[in-house]
C-alpha positions as CSV (number, residue, x, y, z in Angstrom):
1,M,68.7,-9.6,32.0
2,R,65.3,-11.5,33.6
3,D,66.9,-9.7,37.5
4,E,67.7,-6.4,36.4
5,D,64.4,-6.4,35.0
6,T,62.5,-7.8,37.5
7,S,64.0,-6.0,39.7
8,E,63.6,-2.7,38.8
9,L,59.4,-3.7,38.5
10,T,59.4,-5.2,42.3
11,N,60.4,-1.4,43.0
12,S,56.8,0.1,41.0
13,P,54.1,-0.1,43.3
14,P,52.1,-3.9,43.2
15,I,50.0,-4.8,41.1
16,L,47.5,-6.5,42.9
17,Q,47.5,-5.3,46.9
18,V,45.4,-7.7,49.5
19,R,44.5,-6.2,52.4
20,K,43.0,-8.1,55.9
21,V,40.3,-9.5,52.5
22,T,38.6,-12.1,55.1
23,K,35.4,-14.6,52.7
24,D,33.1,-16.6,55.5
25,F,30.5,-19.3,54.2
26,G,28.0,-19.8,57.2
27,G,29.7,-20.1,59.9
28,V,32.9,-21.8,58.4
29,R,36.0,-18.3,57.7
30,A,38.2,-19.4,54.6
31,V,39.6,-16.7,54.4
32,D,40.2,-15.0,57.7
33,R,41.8,-11.3,57.2
34,C,45.0,-11.7,54.6
35,T,47.4,-9.4,53.1
36,L,49.7,-9.7,50.6
37,D,51.0,-7.7,47.4
38,I,52.3,-9.3,44.2
39,S,54.6,-7.2,42.6
40,P,54.1,-6.9,38.3
41,G,56.9,-8.8,36.5
42,T,57.4,-11.5,39.2
43,I,56.2,-15.6,38.9
44,T,54.3,-15.6,42.5
45,G,54.1,-19.6,44.6
46,L,50.7,-19.7,46.6
47,I,51.3,-22.6,48.8
48,G,49.8,-24.2,51.0
49,P,48.4,-27.2,53.4
50,N,44.5,-28.3,52.1
51,G,41.6,-25.7,53.1
52,A,44.2,-23.2,53.9
53,G,41.8,-21.1,51.8
54,K,44.0,-20.7,48.1
55,T,40.9,-21.1,45.7
56,T,39.6,-19.1,47.4
57,L,41.3,-16.7,48.0
58,F,41.7,-16.4,43.7
59,N,37.9,-17.3,43.4
60,L,38.3,-12.8,45.6
61,V,40.5,-11.8,43.5
62,S,39.1,-12.7,40.3
63,G,35.6,-11.9,40.4
64,A,34.2,-14.7,41.2
65,L,32.8,-14.6,45.4
66,S,32.6,-11.2,46.5
67,P,34.5,-10.3,50.1
68,T,32.6,-10.8,53.6
69,S,35.4,-7.7,54.8
70,G,38.4,-5.7,53.3
71,Q,39.5,-4.4,50.2
72,I,41.2,-5.7,46.7
73,L,42.7,-3.4,44.3
74,F,44.7,-4.4,41.6
75,D,47.0,-1.8,39.5
76,G,45.9,1.3,42.0
77,T,41.8,0.4,41.5
78,V,38.7,-0.9,44.1
79,I,38.4,-4.2,42.2
80,S,37.4,-5.8,46.0
81,G,33.1,-7.2,44.6
82,L,33.5,-6.9,40.5
83,K,32.2,-10.0,38.6
84,P,34.8,-12.0,36.3
85,H,34.8,-10.0,33.1
86,Q,35.3,-6.5,35.0
87,T,37.7,-7.9,36.1
88,F,38.8,-9.1,33.1
89,A,38.2,-6.2,31.4
90,Y,41.7,-4.8,33.1
91,G,43.6,-7.5,32.4
92,L,43.2,-10.1,35.2
93,M,43.0,-12.7,34.1
94,R,41.9,-16.5,35.4
95,T,42.1,-20.3,34.5
96,F,41.7,-23.1,36.1
97,Q,43.0,-27.1,37.6
98,I,41.0,-28.4,34.4
99,P,41.1,-27.1,31.4
100,R,37.8,-25.2,29.8
101,E,39.5,-26.3,25.7
102,L,36.6,-25.8,23.4
103,R,36.9,-30.0,22.3
104,R,35.5,-29.7,18.5
105,M,37.3,-27.1,17.5
106,T,40.8,-27.0,16.2
107,V,43.9,-25.5,18.6
108,L,44.2,-22.1,16.9
109,E,40.5,-21.3,16.9
110,N,40.5,-21.6,20.3
111,L,43.1,-18.9,20.5
112,M,41.2,-16.5,17.5
113,L,38.5,-16.7,19.6
114,V,39.4,-15.2,22.6
115,P,39.1,-11.6,22.4
116,A,36.9,-9.7,22.1
117,Q,35.1,-6.9,20.2
118,Q,35.3,-8.8,17.0
119,S,34.1,-7.1,13.8
120,G,32.6,-10.3,12.2
121,E,30.8,-10.8,15.5
122,R,27.8,-8.0,13.7
123,L,26.8,-9.6,11.0
124,W,25.7,-6.5,9.1
125,A,29.8,-5.8,8.5
126,N,30.1,-9.3,7.3
127,W,27.7,-8.1,4.6
128,L,29.5,-3.7,4.7
129,T,32.4,-4.3,5.5
130,P,33.9,-7.4,4.9
131,W,37.2,-6.6,4.0
132,K,37.5,-4.9,7.6
133,V,35.9,-7.7,8.8
134,A,39.4,-10.1,6.5
135,R,42.0,-7.8,7.4
136,Q,41.0,-8.6,11.6
137,E,41.0,-11.9,11.4
138,R,43.9,-12.0,9.8
139,R,46.0,-9.4,12.3
140,I,44.1,-12.2,15.2
141,Q,45.5,-15.4,13.3
142,A,49.0,-14.2,13.1
143,Q,49.0,-12.9,16.8
144,A,47.7,-16.8,17.3
145,L,50.2,-18.1,15.6
146,D,52.6,-16.3,17.9
147,V,51.5,-17.3,20.8
148,L,51.3,-21.1,20.1
149,E,54.9,-20.6,19.1
150,L,55.6,-19.3,22.3
151,V,53.8,-22.3,23.6
152,N,55.8,-25.2,21.6
153,L,51.9,-25.7,20.0
154,A,52.9,-24.0,17.2
155,H,52.3,-28.1,15.2
156,L,49.2,-28.7,16.4
157,A,47.3,-26.0,15.6
158,N,45.2,-27.7,12.9
159,E,44.7,-30.7,15.7
160,L,41.1,-29.7,17.2
161,A,41.6,-29.3,21.1
162,G,39.6,-32.2,22.6
163,N,42.2,-34.8,20.7
164,L,45.0,-32.9,22.8
165,S,46.7,-34.2,26.4
166,G,46.0,-33.4,29.6
167,G,49.4,-31.7,29.1
168,Q,48.5,-29.9,26.2
169,K,46.3,-29.3,27.1
170,K,47.1,-26.1,29.7
171,L,49.7,-25.5,27.8
172,L,46.4,-24.5,25.3
173,E,44.9,-22.9,28.4
174,L,48.1,-21.0,29.3
175,A,48.3,-20.2,24.9
176,R,44.2,-19.0,25.5
177,T,45.3,-17.2,28.8
178,L,48.3,-15.2,26.7
179,M,45.7,-13.9,23.0
180,A,43.4,-11.5,26.4
181,E,47.1,-9.4,26.5
182,P,46.4,-9.9,30.9
183,K,48.6,-7.7,33.3
184,L,48.4,-10.9,36.2
185,V,47.0,-14.3,35.4
186,L,45.9,-16.1,38.0
187,L,47.0,-20.1,37.1
188,D,45.2,-22.4,39.7
189,E,47.6,-26.0,39.4
190,P,48.9,-25.6,36.1
191,G,51.8,-28.8,37.2
192,A,48.5,-31.1,38.3
193,G,48.3,-34.2,35.8
194,I,50.7,-33.7,34.0
195,N,53.8,-35.7,33.3
196,R,57.6,-33.9,33.6
197,T,58.5,-33.5,30.0
198,L,55.0,-31.4,30.0
199,L,55.9,-29.5,34.1
200,R,58.9,-28.6,31.9
201,D,57.8,-27.1,29.3
202,L,54.6,-25.7,31.3
203,S,57.4,-24.0,33.1
204,A,59.5,-23.2,30.6
205,N,56.8,-21.0,29.2
206,I,55.4,-18.9,32.4
207,V,58.8,-17.7,32.4
208,R,59.1,-16.7,28.5
209,A,55.5,-15.3,28.6
210,S,57.1,-13.4,32.4
211,V,59.9,-11.9,30.3
212,E,58.7,-11.2,26.6
213,R,55.4,-10.4,27.6
214,S,55.8,-8.4,30.9
215,V,53.7,-10.7,32.0
216,T,52.6,-11.6,35.1
217,F,51.4,-14.3,37.5
218,F,50.6,-15.8,40.5
219,I,50.6,-19.2,41.0
220,I,48.4,-22.1,43.3
221,E,50.5,-25.6,43.1
222,H,51.2,-28.2,45.2
223,H,53.7,-29.7,43.1
224,M,57.4,-28.6,45.5
225,R,60.0,-28.8,43.4
226,F,57.4,-26.4,40.2
227,V,57.3,-23.8,43.1
228,M,60.7,-23.8,44.0
229,T,62.4,-23.6,40.7
230,M,60.4,-20.8,39.4
231,C,57.9,-19.5,42.0
232,D,59.7,-16.2,43.5
233,P,58.7,-14.8,46.0
234,V,57.0,-17.5,46.9
235,I,53.5,-17.3,49.5
236,V,52.2,-19.9,52.4
237,M,48.6,-20.2,52.9
238,A,47.1,-22.6,56.1
239,N,43.9,-21.4,58.2
240,G,43.3,-18.6,55.7
241,G,46.1,-15.7,56.7
242,V,49.0,-15.6,55.0
243,I,51.6,-17.7,58.1
244,A,55.4,-16.5,55.5
245,E,56.1,-15.6,52.0
246,G,60.3,-15.0,50.6
247,P,62.4,-16.5,48.7
248,P,61.9,-20.1,47.3
249,E,65.3,-21.0,49.8
250,S,63.8,-18.8,52.8
251,V,60.2,-20.4,52.7
252,Q,61.9,-23.2,52.9
253,R,63.3,-23.1,56.3
254,N,60.9,-21.1,57.7
255,P,59.3,-22.8,61.1
256,K,56.6,-22.1,60.5
257,V,55.4,-23.5,57.1
258,L,57.1,-26.5,57.8
259,E,55.1,-27.0,61.0
260,A,51.9,-25.6,59.6
261,Y,52.3,-27.2,56.0
262,L,54.7,-29.8,54.7
263,G,54.7,-31.9,58.2
264,G,58.9,-30.5,58.6
265,R,60.1,-31.2,55.0
266,V,60.0,-28.5,51.7
267,S,59.3,-31.9,49.0
268,G,58.6,-33.4,46.5
269,P,57.8,-35.6,43.0
270,A,60.9,-34.6,40.8
């Protein structure tokens, strides 16, 4: 079923278009006329050696940086140079290598804070329309519990976020992202620093979110088995630009990839 759904979606216009994007830092060119497309409904992997420009590209797409030249379009709208809160409003979200949980709040509270423009944020609403505030809070709590079920953290809903393991914090980061009901999520090394069991859980939860919630994922990752078993297509960057892209099996055999990034082999920890 997923293959049929993905096939239909990949015939749609790209949800993300990067067109000849360049980013210079003084005399250093971090991204060099980079061009790529991300199709809706896909889980696309982005790999490459350190210094290839992957994180800089994510910063450009999410609005943390503005391109020196080139254009970025999201869902047909030019977003080049917009700030992160503006790209967020369009349905584009980005996570980071190090989770940024609110340590002294519970797992459930971390999720319930995500939805914007909550009635309870306005002091007068708590006085004049308390029933409206309570009704919205119940709806948000139900949504949060549903997301926690999706990422297998429901049993930790009342645990302080600061007490979670590193892998559980990665799942919490994914859950917080899904609470915003995004169209596209940029995941920056979600598998870094977590054990095999939680890595499998994370992979399964990303696939479930893609299928069940129609979320598109664009993932930077160094864990090759994680990428090659979950992502299709895979894009490879080196020296600031794209050197290869396609199904994981073809990327693994690409001579440019073997030479520029992997030193002659595609492998990784189990």
